N, C-alpha and C positions, 0 to 999 in steps of 0.2 A: 613374582607376584607382588601383590599390595598396590597395584594401580587403582584407577577410578572405575568403578563398576558402571558399565551400560548394558542395555538391551536395545534391539532394534526391532520395530513393530510396524504394522500398517493396518489401516482400515479402508477397505476398498482401493488399495494401493496409494493411498494418501500416507506417507510414511514419516516415522518419528524416531528419534534417538530418546530413550528414557533414560533419566538419570536418578537413581535411588539415593536420596539425600535427606533422610528423616529430619534432621537437626538443623538443615540449611546451612552447612558448612562450606559447601562449594562456592567459589567466587565465580558465579556464572555471568561473565561479562558479555557484552554484545560481540565482541571479537571472538570469544570463544564459541559462542552459539554459532556465528557465521562460518567459523572453521570447522565446527563439527557437521554442519549441514552441506558443506561444499563437497561435490560428488568426486573431486579429484584430490583436493586437499585433506579431507576428513573422511567421515564414515558415509556421508551423503544422506540428507533427509529433507523433508518440507518444513520441519520445525523439531524443536526440543521439548520434551516434557519432563519437567523436574518432579520427582515424587517426594513430597515434603509435608511436615506436619504444618497445619495453619499457624500455630503459636510461633514456629521458628521464623515465619515471616511477618508476624504482627497482625495477621489478618483474623477476623471473625467467621467462623464456620461451624455449622452443626456436624459436619463430616469429620471424621478423624484425619482426612488426607486432602492435600491441597493440589490441584494440577497448575503447577507454575509453567505456563506454555508461552514459548518464545517463537516468533516467526524466524523463517531461514536467514533473514537479515539481521537478526539478533533483537528486533523490536519486540516489546510486549504486546501480547494479544488477550482479548477479553475470553474467548470462548473458542473451542474447535469440537465439533461434533464426531468428527473420526477419531481425533486424539483422545477423547474423553472415553470413547469404547475400548481403545488399546489400554489406556491407563486403568479402566476398571477390570479389564481381563487380567492384567498384571497384578493387580492387588489381590484379586481372588486366587490365581495361580501360586502367589508367593505366600499366602496364607496371612497376609496383612489385614484382611477383613475376614470374618467368620460367616457372614450371611451373603446370600446371592443377590439381595436387594438391600441397597444402602445409598447413603447421600456422600458426595464428595464436594469440595470447594473449588470455585473457579473465580476469575476476576468479573464474570457477569453474574455472580451469585451461585448459590448451592444448586446442584443438579443431581436429582435422585436418579439411579441407574439400576438395572436387573441384567446380571449376566446369566444366560440360559445355559442348559447342560451342554448344547452344542458349541458354547463359548461365543455365540453372537450375543449382542448386547443391546438392549433397549434403553435409551436415554430420554429422560423427561427435560425437554429443552426449553421449557418456559413459554412466555408469549412470543409470538411472531407479530409484530405490528407494523402495519402499513403506515408509513410516515411522509409519503409524499411520491414526487415523480422527478425524473430528471432525464438526461441523455448521455450516451457513450457513443464513441465512434472507433471502429476497426477499419484500418487501412483506408481512411477517409470516408467510410460509410457509416452513416448515422444510425443508431437505434435508440428508440424511446424505452424508458425503463421504469419499474415500479420500485421505490425505494422502500426496503423493509428492514427494521431493526430485530435482530435475533439475539440481542446481547452484544453483537457486533453489527457493522453496517455492510448492506448489501444493496446492489442495484441489479434487478432482474429484468432483462430483455427477451421478448418472445420473437422468434423468427419463422418465417413461412418456409424457407429453405433450409437444407440440412446445416446444422451448426458444426458438423464435422469438417465442413469446408472452409470454416473461419480461419484466418490466420493470427493466431494468438501468440506468436513469438515476442512480439513487443507489447508492453502494456498499452491497452486501449485507452484513448482519452476520456476524461470525466471532468465534471464541474467542481473544481476544488473549492469553490464558494460553498457549494452545497455539501461537499465531503472534505472539510478541511484536514481530517486526519486519515484520508485514505478511503477506500472502499473495496469490497469484494464484488467482482462483476460476474454476474450468471448470464449465460446465453442458452436459451431453451426452444426445444421443439415440442408441442403437444403432439403425442402419439395416439392417445384415446382418451376417454373421460377420466380414466384413472391411471395414466401413464405418460411420463415425461422422459425426455432425453435433455441431457444438461452438459455443458463445458463450462468451466470456471478459470477466471484469472483472479488469484488470491493477492491482497495487499501484502507487500514484504516478502513475496515468494515468487510469483509468476503463475503460469498455468500449472495446476495440479491435476493428478488423475481422478481427484474427488474432493468435495469440500462438504462437510456434514451440516454446518449452518446454513450453507449455500442451498442445499436441497430442501431444508424446511423453508427458507425464504422464497425458493420457487414454487413450492406447492401453496404458501400462503399467497403469493401474487396470483397463482393460476385460480384458487377459489375465489380470491377477491374479484377478479375479471369476470368470473360466473355469477357474481352478485351475492356471495355468501361469505362466511368466515369459518366454515367447517368443511372438512373434505379429507380423503385420503387418497394417495397415490404412490406408485412405485416410481423410481427415479434412475433412469439408466446413466451411468457416467463410464467415462473410459477405463476406470479401475473396477466396475462392478456395479451391483444394483443394491439399492436400500429402499426401505418402505418408510413413509412419513405419513403421519396424521396430524391435522391441525384443528383446533378447536377455539372457541372464544377464550382467550387468554392463556391458552396451553398448546403444546404440541409434543409429539414423540418421534424419535428416530430410531430405527431398528436396522442393524447391518452386522456385518462380520467384523471380527477382530483378530488379528494374527500376530504371535510373536515369532520372529523370524531367528533371531540369534542373541547371544549374550556373550560378554567378555569384559575385558579391562582396558582401559586407554592408558597408554603409556604416559607415566608422569612428566617425562621431558618433553613429549609432544604437548600435553596439556600447559606446561609452563610457557613453551614457545607460542601457543596459540592465543595468549593473552595479548600478543602484539598484532597490530593490523597487518 
């Protein structure tokens, strides 16, 4: 024993490796993150969540803990709505926080969370801002989209035909002048006045079974098209269903959070994973 502790969890099947590292001692290189997330070479995941004290990374936060989130390709990410639910559940289960309602830090700012008795989690996601419009293309088919900032960038496109039929194996094209740092791409069907269906292609990852910030962006775009900035909706994803409420300057996301496994990474593997 004596290896590097890890846990594996998911929120609506958007899955993550959690690395408890309060003092920030792990050398979490992009190469190691990519190796961890590789589904053949490593544990397999859509991203890595390091559980660290804010002071260890030199960041300011009102929370005791900071979610150091990395995409599957090793790049840094501002925020992850599914990841923050898994992160919050871990903190409660591990006894690292004593209240069910607390704040934690992210690169998009502090987020207030509430872990419910059934271990579902509500996250106060902050403002979802409509910032413009752009286009994307899937297999040569162009979609117009609404650009939404949820602490990270999104482009939400609504489709009349079933989004389940879209081929998202390759990254859809998008305007890199509008999104120089990349963008999360959501493709949405309106099912009812308060129900959406969505698929997502996440920057730095590929298609995932769910995207928490993406669901907030989708609901914000839907209410914007309806001529308002307030509304609630369920969002059906390949990995499950969440509930989103958006208001002027605020939004919440409620959904499940699961811890699947825990163990230790072999130190020899960890050393070798530092190499590309």
